[in-house]
Residue, then its C-alpha position, 0 to 999 in steps of 0.5 A: x861076181x868073181x871073187x877078188x882073190x882065189x881061195x884054196x880048197x886044200x892048201x896042200x895041193x898045187x896047180x898043175x895046168x898043162x897044155x895050151x891053146x886056141x879058144x873054143x867057145x862061149x865065155x872062154x872064147x871071150x875071155x881068151x880074147x879079152x886083155x883085162x880077162x887075161x890080166x885077171x887070170x894072171x892075178x888068180x894064177x900068181x895069187x893061187x897055188x899055181x906058181x909052186x909048180x909052174x914058176x911065176x911066168x909058167x916056165x915050170x920046174x921040177x914039180x910041174x911042166x912048162x906052160x909056155x912051150x909046144x909040148x902038150x902033156x894032156x889033151x889035144x892042146x885046145x882051149x877045151x882041153x885046158x879047161x877040162x884039165x883045170x876043172x878035173x885035175x890029175x891023180x898021179x899023172x905022168x905026162x909025155x915028155x915030163x919026167x916025174x909024177x905029180x898030182x893036181x886037185x880039181x881047180x888046183x885046190x882053189x875055189x873058183x867060179x865060172x868067170x874065174x876059170x875062164x880068166x885062168x884058162x885064158x891066162x895059161x893060153x896067153x903064156x904060150x901065145x906070148x912066147x911064140x910071139x916073142x920068138x917069132x918077132x925076135x927073128x922077124x925083120x921089124x920094119x914098122x915102129x911107132x913111138x911116143x911120150x907123155x900120155x895124160x891119162x885124164x884126157x881122152x887118147x884117140x891116138x891109139x886108134x890111129x896107131x893101131x890102124x898103121x899096124x906097127x910091129x913095135x910101140x916104143x913108149x919114151x917115157x911119161x906113159x902116165x902123168x902121175x907124179x906121186x910117191x903114193x904107189x896105190x895112186x900110181x897103180x890107179x893112174x895106170x889103170x886109167x891108161x889100161x882102160x883107154x879105148x884102143x890101148x889094150x887092142x894095141x897091146x894085143x897087136x903090137x909089142x910094147x917096149x917102155x922106159x919111164x920119165x919123171x911123171x911115171x917114175x913118181x917125181x917131176x924132174x926127179x932122180x936118185x933122190x926119189x925115196x920111192x924109186x924101187x916101189x915105183x919100179x915094181x909098179x912099172x914093170x907089173x903094168x908092162x907085164x915084165x917077167x918075174x925072172x927078167x933082169x929088170x926085176x933085179x936091177x936098179x932102173x928100167x933099162x933094157x935092150x932087145x935085137x930083132x932080125x937077121x944080120x944085114x936087117x938087124x934092128x937094136x932097140x936100147x931103152x935107157x933109164x935117165x931117172x933112177x941113177x940121175x944126180x941133182x939138178x942145179x937150179x937158177x934163182x926164182x927171179x932168174x927162172x921168171x926171166x928165163x921163161x919169158x925167153x922160152x928157157x927152163x930153170x936149170x943150169x949145167x951140172x959140170x961137176x965130175x960126179x954128176x950122173x945121168x946114168x948109174x955106173x952099172x947101166x953105163x957098163x951095160x950100155x957098153x956091152x949093148x953098143x958092142x953087139x952087132x946091129x945094123x940100125x940102133x934105136x937109143x930111146x932116152x926119155x929126155x932129149x940128147x942132141x938139143x942144146x942147153x936151154x935150161x929145160x931137162x935134157x942131157x945138156x944139163x950134165x955135159x960130162x955125161x952127154x960127152x961120155x955117151x958120145x965118147x962111148x959111141x965113138x970108141x965102141x965103133x957103134x954104127x947106126x945110132x938114131x936117138x928117140x926122146x920125149x919130155x919137152x912140151x914141143x916136138x922136133x928133129x935135131x941133128x948134131x954134126x962133128x962129133x962122130x964119124x956120122x951125124x947124130x939125129x934125135x927125134x923128139x915126140x911129145x905129147x901124145x894127147x896134150x898140146x904144148x906151150x912154148x918152144x925153147x931155143x935149139x941151134x941143132x933143130x932141123x926144120x920147124x918144131x911143133x906143139x901139136x899132139x903127135x906120135x912118131x912113125x918109122x918105116x925101114x925099107x930093108x929090101x933096098x941096097x941102102x935101106x931107107x929109114x922114113x920117120x914122121x911125127x904125125x897127128x891123131x888125124x894121121x897128118x904128117x907134121x915133121x918128116x925126115x928120111x935117112x939112108x942107112x949109109x948116113x949112119x955109118x962111120x965114113 
């Protein structure tokens, strides 16, 4: 049985691993193809001696070489060579293209059994593959995107198999990846572990790139915001689960917001994930009697908070968002964990903070950001909404929730297009960049891959007239 943590053979010596790559045979090959084994290898790597010379994510430093690039310092770049280097170490080595001398004890000075070595070898190999995949995807034209929110980890999740069959290049998690709602960080990690163990989920993570933000229940408190005392600790748990690199800005900032662009000009997709939790101010509630009366009409317990200091996003995030909207892109997907276009109905949405909602509309206008399309979750129903008259083009909001639990009740929304649904679903988008006016086909689909809602837009419809 693998030891829970690596033990040092000689604390003074460091772990310099070196070349990278293709799986060879036996247990090492199985480990290299197993996401759980790779995750275990990451634990061994980070809690052992390796980061001292190679940084937390393998980028290297003055003591040791970069483990993520294409420069093979020892061996032929095979998994066998990597494993041999780990097992035998080096004495006064000076690898090709690495200036400086270094030493590494066998196993990096750690006590590792056979499965440990397999896992560590697999993790080092994955560092190279991950960087290559990320670099390729950033240049690649992205045309297939899946998205969804609200994954109940206590129930089966057959949806991952359905999504996997569509081979999306991106999987966007819109929030509530787990329904935890706890300030116990050990319990929160346990709930993430349940998600990681779901059939198809790990396979999809190996096939598609995940980009995730959070909502209230993976943030930690139902309908919570800036008053949640464990928000910083919860952010670390969130970023750890989604394998966010240690040097990422998300590790330094308050909140999990992030952005990524894909593809060349003319086919450039920008994905902006907002954080509507970390800096969000208090919500205003109606009385308990009024709340009970509202429920009969499909409405929630909140009132619009129109105070000038009411905040959905913190000021730092607003400044960051303006920078993102000024970057060139042809299509921009803004992921917000709660609905934006939906009219006020007492449930969580941007309508609860009307001045912040107005601020985002004004920001899109003043930055002249073209191609904006909103993706949202949170509600116990799914729908398509359209807001006219605020911008030089319509503002669409596709709400998908939940991935594996049927909703109960549907609130009013005068901006709704077509009929809403309470069936479990995920979103799927295809962009046909080959057309002179690219078609954007958006669907909400069931676990049986049956279409529930469908909307086709032309990129020209999302441009200022």
